[in-house]
N, C-alpha and C positions, 0 to 999 in steps of 0.2 A: 497411441502414443498421447500423452499431456499435452495441452497446448500452452506455449510460452516456455518462459525460462525453467531451469530445473530449481528445484527447492529441497530444503530439508524436511521429511516427514516427521511430525510429531511421534508417530509409532510405525512400527514394522510389524507385519504378520509373518511368522516363520511356520513352515511345515516340517514337523520333527521327523523327517525320513526323506525317502525318493519320491519324486512327484507323483508317481503312480499308486503308491502304497497307502493303505488306511493308517492313519498316525494324525495325533492331535496337531491343531494349529494353535501356537500362542501369539497373542500380540502383546509387544513390549515396546517401551519406549526406545526410540531409535539410538540415543548416546549407549543404553544399557546393552543394545543387540552388540553393537560395534565393539564395547567393553569386552563382552563374553567371546566374540569370535576372535579377536585380538590376545585374549589370554588363552584361548584354545588353540590357535595358530602358531605364536610366536613366543619366545623366552623374556621373562622381564630383564634377564641379566645381559641381553644384547646391548650395544652402543645405542644412546638415546637417539642418535641421527637414524640408525637401522630402525627403531622403533617407530619414530616418527614416518619414515617412509613407508613402512608397511599399514600403518594406521590409515594413511593416506589412500593406499590401494585398497585395503579392505573397505573402508567407507565409500571409495567410488565404485567398485564392484557391486555393493549392495544399492547404489542410487541408480547405476545403469539397468539394473533389474525392475526397479519401480520406475525409472523413467520411461522405459520400452513397453512397460506393461507385459512383461515376458510370460509370465504365468497367469495374471489375470485374463490377458487376451487370448489365452487357451480355455478360458472356462474355470481356472482354479481359483478357489478363494484364498489365496495367498500370495505373498509378494516374494518369497525366496524359500528355500528349502535348507536343512541342516547336513544335507548330504555333500561330501566334498567331492563326489563324482560329478555333480553339477554346480555346486554353489561353494560355500564356506562352511567352515566347521562352527556349528554352533552347540554348545552343550548345555541343554536346559537346566537350570538350578545350580550350577557351578559357581564358585568364588570366582572373583577377578583380582589381579594382581594391582597392587596400591598404585605403582608407577605408572602402569598402562592405565589404569583409571583415570588419572590425573591428566595423563597425555591426551587422551581421548575428549576429556572434558574441555580441552582447549582446541583440539582439532575436529572435531565431529561435524561442524558445519564448514568444512573445507573438501574440495575434491578436485581430481584433474580431469583435463578436456584438451582436445586436440586445439591449437591455435586456428582460430577462423570457425570453430564448430562451437555448436550449443550443448549438445548431450554430454553427460559424464561418461569418460572413457570406457570401454570394456577392458578393464584393468585385470588382464589374465594374469595369473601367478601360480607357482608351485614351490614346494620346499626347496628344490635345487640339490638334493641328494638322492633319494629315492624315486622322485618323479622330476622330470625336467619338461620345459614348455618354453614357449616363443615370448612369455612376458617375464615378469619378475621373479628372481629366484631368492625366496626369504633367506636362506641362509647366506646367500651370495651378498645380501645386503650388509652382513655383517664385516665382510673383509673390505667393503668399500668404505663403510663408515670408519673401520679403524685405519684405512688410508687417509682420512680427513676429509671424505666428502659430505656435502650438506645433503639434507634430505633431497631437495630439487636437483642436485647432480646424481645422486643416486636413481633417481625416477628417470631422468634424462638418459641415463647409462643404458635403462632396459625398453624404454618407450621412445626413444628418439628426442632431438633437440626442440621439437615443434609441438611442446605442451605448456599448458599453463596450470597454475595451481588457483581455483577459484576460492577465495577466503570469504568469511562471514557472510554465507549464502543464507537468505531467509529461512526460518523455521517455521511449517504453518502445518494446519491438518491435512492429511493425504485427502485428494478428491479424485476421483475415478474420472478418466477423460470423456466417458461418454456422458453427454449433458443432461441426460433424466429424460429427453424426449425424443420423439421420432423426428427427424430432420428430413424436410420434402421439400417439394417445389413451392417456391415462394418466400422461404426462409432465408433470412440473411443474418450474418454475424461470425464468430469466431468459429464455431463448430462447422459452418460450412467450408470456410476457409480451410481448415484443417483436412477436409475430406478432399478438397480440390488440390491442395497440395500433395496429399498422399497417392490420390489416384493418377495424377500426372506423373509422377514418378514410377507408379507401379506400371503404368502403359508402356513405359520403355521395356520392360520385360514380357509383357503381356500386350502386343500391339493391338489386339483385336479390341482393347479397350480404348475408345476414342479420346485423344486429348481433348480437354476441355478448354484451354487456351490460358488466357489471362485469368490469374486468382484475384477473384473480386470480392468473395465471401457473399456472393448472392446465388442462391440456389436455382440455377435457370435450367432452361432445356438442354443445353449441351451436358450439364453437371447429371440431371436426370439419365441421360442416355448413357454416360459413362458408369453410373452406379448399377444400371440395370444390366450392361454387358459384364461388368464386375461379378455381379449376382449370378449370371447365367454360368460364367467361367469356374465360380467356386461353388456351385450346387445349392445355392439359395434362391428364394423363391423371387423372380425377377420384377419386383414392384417398383423399383427407382427409388422406393423410401428408405433411409438409412435408419433401421431401427437398431437395437441393442447387438444383435448378433452380427449382423451387416458392420457395424461400426467396429466392432472388434477383430472381425475376420479383415477390415481392411487395415487396420492398425498393425494386426499380425503379420500380414504380406509387405506390408511398408518395411517394418523393422526388418523382415527377411531380406528383401530386395538391397536394402541398404547395410545389410550386415551391422547394424546398431549393436547388436550384442556380439561382435567378433572384435579382435584387437585391429583388425584391418577394415574398420568401418568406414564407410563412404562419408560419414558424418550428416548432421543436421545443421543446417546454415541460419543464420539470425533472420534472413528474409522469411524462412520457412516458418517461423514460429511468432511473428509479429502479429500483434492482436489489432483486431479491428474495434471491438467494442470499447469504447471510451468512457463509458459510466452512465449512470442514469441521467434522465433529462428531468429537469426541475425548473422552477421560477428563475428566471434569469438567462435560461440556455437560449442560444440562436443558431441558425445554420440549416443546413440540409437535411440533417435528421429530424430537428424540429419540423420542418416543412413536410416531411413523410408523415410523421405522427400525427399533424395537423389534418393531412389529407385523410387519412385513416378514419380519425374522428368526425371528420366532416361527413363523410359518407355513411359510417355507422350511425352519427346522429341524425341522419336523415332518415334511417331506417328502422331505427330502435327509438321507440317514445321517451323512454327513461335515459336516454344518454344525451347530454347537452352539446349539441354542434358547435364548431368553432371555427373561425375566420382562419385563412392559409396566409399568415404572415412571416412564418419564419424565426418567430420570437416567443418564448414561453412565458406567457403572462398570466394574469389571474383568470382570464376566460379559459385558457388551455388547461391550467389546474383544476378548474371547475369541472369541465368536461372529461378530464382522467378521473377524477374523484368519482363521477357518476358512471363511468364504464367500469372501474373497480368494485363498486357497489353492485352492480348489474351481475358480474361475474364473480361474486365473492371472495374478491381480494381486499387487503388491508386499504383503507380509503387514504392514503397518503398523498394522493396528487403527484406523486413521482412516477415517473415510467421507468420501471426496473425491467429487467430481463423477462420476470413473469408477467408483468403488464404488458410489455412488448408483444409476447407470443399470443396473449389472450386477444389483444388488438387486432393482430394480424388474423387469427383465426377467425374472428367475427367479421373481418373485412372479406376474407376468402370466402365465407358461408356465403355472404351477400352475392359476391361475384358469381360464385356457383350456382346461385339459385335464380340469378336474372338471365331470362333467356338473351343470348347474342343475336339480337333481331334488328339489323340495321335499317330495314324497312320501317320500322316504327320511330327508332331514334338512331343516327348515325353516329353521335357523340357517346362514347361507351365509357363505362368504367375502367380504370387500370386493371389489366388482367392478374395483377398479385404478383407477377413474374418479371423479373427485369428482362428486357430485350435486347440483344446485343448482336454482333455479326455473327452468323451462322447459325441462327433462329429461323424457324420455319413454322409459321402459324398464321391463322385467321387474324390475330391481332397485329402483325407485321403487314398483314395487307392492309388493314385500317390504317396504321400508322404511315404508311405510303401514300394512302389515299389524302390522309389530312396534309401531309408535307408537299403533295403535288398541288393542292388547291392553294395552300399558303404560298406557294411559289409565284403564282399569278401576281399576287401583291408584292412580295419580296423575293426577286428573281435571285437574290443572292443564295436563297435556300433552293437548292437543287430539285427539280421534280423527278420522282422514280415511277417505274412502272410497278402497279400494284399485283406483284406476282406472290405476296406471302413470305418471299424468301429474304433475309436480311443480309444482302451482300455488300460489296464496297461502295455502290453508289447511295445506297440507303444510310450508311454509315458516314460519308461525307455529307449527305444532306442533314442528318441528326447532328453532326458536329457544327455546321453553318448556323443551325438554328440555336444550338447551345450558347455559339459564340455572340450570336445577336442579344441574346437574353443574360448574357453574363453567367452562365451556369458552366460548371466544369466541363470541359471539352474531352469528355472520353467516349463518345458515341454511345454510352448505355443509356436506355431508356428505362429508368425507373418511375416512381408516382411522381415525383416533381417534374420531371422532362415531360410526362405524358399529360399531367395536368395542364403545363405550359401551352404544349402543343394543340390539345384538344381544345382549351380555353381561346387560343387565338384563332383557331379554324372555326369555333362557334360564333366570335365576334365578326369575322370576316363574312361567313356565309350567311348567318342570319340576323346579324345585327345587334344582338344580344348575348348576354352570358348564358349559354344552355348546357352548362356542366352537369352531368346525369345526377349527381349526388344533390343537387337543389331540387329535383322533382321526381321522387322515386315513386314508383307504382304500388308500393304498400308500405304500411308502418306495421313494425314488430312491437307489439305492446308489452 
């Protein structure tokens, strides 16, 4: 399922037959598709308010198919079929009625949704004579319009009072929801958030899938565990990595359990589709995301001779831009100096490769690199044990930061200790230990124990030329 608010696609791909039939696929402009279906489904002599109501319904039905990726999530290379058994009547090559075409030009970027929901309503309809259904009756709209009902009143007659008509929805090129790369442990961003929202909902129907907890957008260990269990249940290789097959299987099951392609849809709430990615990072940016990027660049710059190290200040200045350009050059990306999503993933992959190649040997250096995965309540790992060790040592100087036993399990006491540290450092008090929090904790631990800054990225064991 796509991330974010629905939009009007520039084009739609229609399968000229039943889904499983061997038939041509045609890609046509979305307004032309609506004009064709409307001219095939309804009569131009009907009252204008009847025509308008039907055009809203036809448009919304098509948008629901696209928004839920109803066919693409099943592996089909099209958005909708021409079969009235499954979808709407599309007659390839037909002429359209002039008045219908004019109305579509006005209405094609409007659709129906339930109040409080985001997704286009599954606007079921039938002709109302030879076929009846729970949705709109096409012929029934004629008599309602003749009674003086407006298009909205006609729609509420069939779908209930709790609907809105969204007007002037944005038009843009259709983009598949799959981000184009495997999503795995350590990644952050909107694709991860989508996975977490969907798996948390799916787990209500499939309790064997563990709840991830708070939707953070960080692909952490609880998210990996939930993905692996989902893969086991649905016959996929349990890698914990969300490749294209797993992505669309999750999307398909999510649409199914929420009945998004049915008239009695559970609905998608605004909170389910809120985006995390706030845009690219460039000169002048500041804040936690900049600090995270600078931490990665500082580590990578210590291990790659060709990549300029950078100070962790939280401000994106000329030094950071130079460092980004050097990283982009090394990894064959356009040297813009701007951290877009492609650059961010290249940066993270380089960092994760360093973490994986550096042995976790605390007998040599007990101040280690951030693991590349956000640590939070419920996590059980060696890095949590180290975190607990750092916090307990800091407690000796700062008693307001609680000491915790080094068990390796991130429980309530560890959570409280992390929040206390975040409060002391003026960091967001969310108990999540990402790169910024990890760097602050290890930096203070190093200063207190050794009397100097012993952050590991300042003394690498090897350099990559």
